[in-house]
C-alpha positions, 0 to 999 in steps of 0.5 A: 944673542945677536949684536943688534939686540945686545946693542939695543939692550945696552943703550936702553939700559944705559938710558933708563939707568942714567935717567933714574940716577939723575932724577933721584939725585938731590940736586936743583931743577936747573942742575938736573935739567943740565945733566939730562941735557948732557946725558941725552947728548952723550947717549945720542953720540954713543948711539950714533957711533954704535949705529955706524959700527953696526952699519959697517959690520952689516956692509961687510957681511952683505959684501961677503954674502954677495961674493959667495953668491956670485961664486956659487952662481959661477959654479952652477953655470959651469955645471950647466955648461958641462951637462949641456956640452956632454 
């Protein structure tokens, strides 16, 4: 399972569980709306942090792939130079 799918599933599951918990709790409408607002803000903040971490990891992977691609290109160019100079 990829990290992205796990994070998405975690966030969706947390949101659904939180909403169901709030809606089924024996509280007044005003308290429930306050809790929904608070939990929504928490979910937004958690999602934002998760996306930043995911972006950072993706940038690291992209940089690594680019570096390996540059190394491979240099090796291919060396082989081509050897073949044409021989």
